GUMARDO-250278 format. One line per 4 residues: number of its first residue (from 1); their letters; for each residue x, y, z of C-alpha. Coordinates in nm, 4 decimals. Each point is the difference from the previous one (the first is absolute). Last residue first. Layout:
! GUMARDO-250278
NUM	A	X,Y,Z  ...
END
This chain:
! GUMARDO-250278
177	HVLL	0.4314,-0.8241,-0.2776  -0.0068,0.3737,-0.0661  -0.3073,0.2228,0.0128  -0.0297,0.3714,-0.0718
173	LPLL	-0.3564,0.0989,0.0808  -0.1859,0.3098,-0.1207  -0.2506,0.0931,0.2674  -0.3655,-0.1014,-0.0280
169	SAAL	0.0789,-0.3124,0.1959  -0.2760,-0.2444,0.0926  0.0235,-0.3349,-0.1809  0.3666,0.0113,-0.0961
165	LERT	0.0797,0.1268,0.3479  -0.1782,-0.2861,0.1749  0.1582,-0.2578,-0.2343  0.3469,0.1353,0.0728
161	AGGF	-0.0575,0.0180,0.3761  -0.1077,-0.3604,0.0347  -0.2957,-0.2311,0.0303  -0.0016,-0.3637,0.1066
157	FMER	-0.1483,-0.1745,-0.3022  0.0770,0.2407,-0.2840  0.3127,0.1197,0.1803  0.1310,-0.3563,0.0017
153	WPGR	-0.0611,-0.0345,-0.3756  0.1578,0.3391,-0.0687  0.3275,-0.0802,0.1782  0.0963,0.0880,0.3558
149	GYGG	0.2219,0.2984,-0.0753  -0.2427,0.0865,-0.2741  0.1067,0.3558,-0.0717  0.2740,0.2147,0.1436
145	MVLL	-0.1128,0.3542,0.0509  -0.0086,0.3515,-0.1423  -0.3020,0.2273,0.0501  -0.0180,0.3139,-0.2106
141	DADA	-0.1807,0.3326,0.0553  0.0521,-0.0137,0.3745  -0.1951,0.2400,0.2229  0.1587,-0.1596,0.3101
137	ERAA	-0.3531,-0.0735,0.1248  -0.0706,-0.1672,-0.3355  0.3096,-0.2172,0.0374  -0.1075,-0.0899,0.3556
133	SLLQ	-0.3438,-0.1089,-0.1245  0.1560,-0.2076,-0.2780  0.2354,-0.1712,0.2434  -0.2862,-0.0734,0.2402
129	QGAG	-0.2100,-0.1454,-0.2813  0.2912,-0.2117,-0.1167  0.0753,-0.1206,0.3526  -0.3543,-0.1296,0.0319
125	VGSV	-0.2339,0.1268,0.2709  -0.1500,-0.2538,0.2412  0.2468,0.0736,0.2787  0.1821,0.3267,-0.0546
121	APVL	0.3755,-0.0154,-0.0513  0.1835,0.3101,0.1196  0.1034,0.2296,-0.2848  0.3684,0.0866,0.0215
117	RHRA	0.0971,0.3086,-0.1978  0.3521,0.0447,-0.1224  0.1433,0.3164,-0.1471  0.2012,0.0350,-0.3153
113	SVGH	0.2713,0.2338,-0.1277  0.1464,-0.1350,-0.3219  0.3671,0.0717,-0.0672  0.0879,-0.3566,-0.0922
109	WGLY	0.1645,-0.0725,0.3345  -0.3143,0.1476,0.1583  -0.2104,-0.2581,-0.1840  0.2037,-0.2750,0.1620
105	AVAE	-0.0343,0.1678,0.3418  -0.3811,0.0119,-0.0323  -0.0014,-0.3662,-0.1084  0.2237,-0.0898,0.2959
101	AADS	-0.2385,0.1760,0.2377  -0.2888,-0.1943,-0.1553  0.1489,-0.3390,0.0881  -0.3571,-0.1416,-0.0016
97	TKAD	0.0125,-0.2721,0.2651  0.0441,0.2128,0.3121  -0.2507,0.2611,-0.1189  -0.2883,-0.2484,0.0377
93	GVSI	-0.3209,0.0798,-0.1838  -0.0356,0.2054,-0.3159  0.3089,0.1756,-0.1304  -0.0145,0.3187,-0.2048
89	ITVA	0.3059,0.1687,-0.1475  -0.0902,0.3580,-0.0865  0.1835,0.1784,-0.2775  -0.0384,0.3698,-0.0800
85	RSAA	0.0926,0.2326,-0.2872  0.0649,-0.2790,-0.2489  0.2867,-0.0243,-0.2504  0.2139,-0.2318,0.2136
81	LLPL	-0.3038,-0.2159,0.0766  -0.0753,-0.0385,-0.3702  0.3592,-0.1028,-0.0774  -0.0020,-0.2377,0.3019
77	AAAL	-0.3258,-0.1718,-0.0963  0.1614,-0.3221,-0.1217  0.2238,-0.0216,0.3077  -0.2864,0.0565,0.2448
73	ARVA	-0.2220,-0.2479,-0.1856  0.2791,-0.2608,0.0088  0.0379,0.0510,0.3770  -0.3769,-0.0295,0.0477
69	EPSG	-0.0042,-0.3243,-0.1997  0.2896,-0.1372,0.2073  -0.2081,0.0708,0.3115  0.0796,0.2779,0.2478
65	NWGL	-0.3662,0.0877,0.0520  -0.0125,0.3358,-0.1757  -0.2697,0.1680,-0.2054  0.1654,0.3032,-0.1573
61	AVNE	-0.2023,0.3205,-0.0205  0.1023,0.2575,-0.2581  -0.0796,0.3718,-0.0093  0.1038,0.1552,-0.3305
57	GLTK	-0.0117,-0.3293,-0.1855  -0.3070,0.0541,-0.2104  -0.2154,0.3096,-0.0044  -0.3558,0.0694,-0.1127
53	APKA	-0.0741,-0.3738,-0.0113  -0.1777,-0.1388,-0.3024  -0.3375,-0.1651,0.0618  -0.0033,-0.3754,-0.0623
49	PALL	0.3040,-0.0370,0.2279  0.3439,-0.0803,-0.1394  0.1680,-0.3223,0.1053  0.3744,0.0394,-0.0360
45	VPRG	0.1664,-0.3397,-0.0269  0.3654,-0.0508,0.0891  0.1722,-0.2785,-0.1938  0.0433,-0.3713,0.0636
41	SVLL	-0.2263,-0.0574,-0.2997  -0.1791,-0.3135,0.1148  -0.1281,0.0957,0.3470  -0.0960,0.3635,-0.0570
37	TQEI	-0.1302,-0.0537,-0.3522  -0.1895,-0.3101,0.1139  -0.1621,0.1695,0.2959  -0.1004,0.3124,-0.1895
33	ADSH	-0.1345,-0.1886,-0.3013  -0.1743,-0.2603,0.2174  -0.2008,0.2711,0.1667  -0.1626,-0.0525,0.3366
29	PEDA	-0.3277,0.0228,0.1914  -0.1638,0.2115,-0.2743  -0.1393,0.3337,0.1167  0.2487,0.2088,-0.1987
25	VRDS	-0.0698,-0.2047,-0.3112  -0.2217,0.2342,-0.2021  0.1439,0.3098,0.1685  0.3241,-0.0883,-0.1769
21	RGLV	0.3349,-0.0179,0.1700  0.2907,0.0631,-0.2297  0.3227,-0.1956,-0.0154  0.3458,0.1489,-0.0285
17	ALDF	0.2924,-0.2404,-0.0251  0.3310,0.1587,0.0969  0.3608,-0.0365,-0.1109  -0.1029,-0.2075,-0.3014
13	FRAQ	0.1440,-0.3321,-0.1157  -0.1758,-0.2144,0.2590  -0.3326,0.1366,-0.1261  0.0343,-0.2481,-0.2864
9	PRTF	-0.1030,-0.2800,0.2380  -0.3379,0.1720,0.0639  -0.0848,0.0584,-0.3635  0.0687,0.3395,-0.1393
5	VLLQ	-0.1729,0.3006,-0.1487  0.2373,0.2874,-0.0623  -0.1111,0.3596,-0.0213  0.2573,0.2288,-0.1592
1	M	0.0286,0.3640,0.0967
END
């Protein structure tokens, strides 16, 4: 096995960029390395937790809001979803705007059986926290989602699901911008 160290733009020439989460920076409000790799490379980024997971990709949760980032995450994760035992598509908030039924049908066309779970929005609780809670309830060992639909600078000021998950998730995250 060959370990390659790359700069963020060089990540464009790999199928997947894997970044580790260190206990030293887990409490930091954000990581420029994660944000820049995700935004500059145009490639999926797998963020591994500080403590290795026992399994990866057997039970996958897909955060779904119907955004272009979510669609790209779905497409990038398709090989992992096809190899998984279970896939749960999780939407937070309004089902009418998420097109989750179409995502379930799309996966079905690719031989992936998925179920949808709608998590009603809870006032005062961020969408990222609700998504993470639903993924845990689904016993997911990987959470896939589109990242920075609103842009990192807007999430810094106004909050956002990506920033919440980067700060709190102990699950491996597959993010695609």
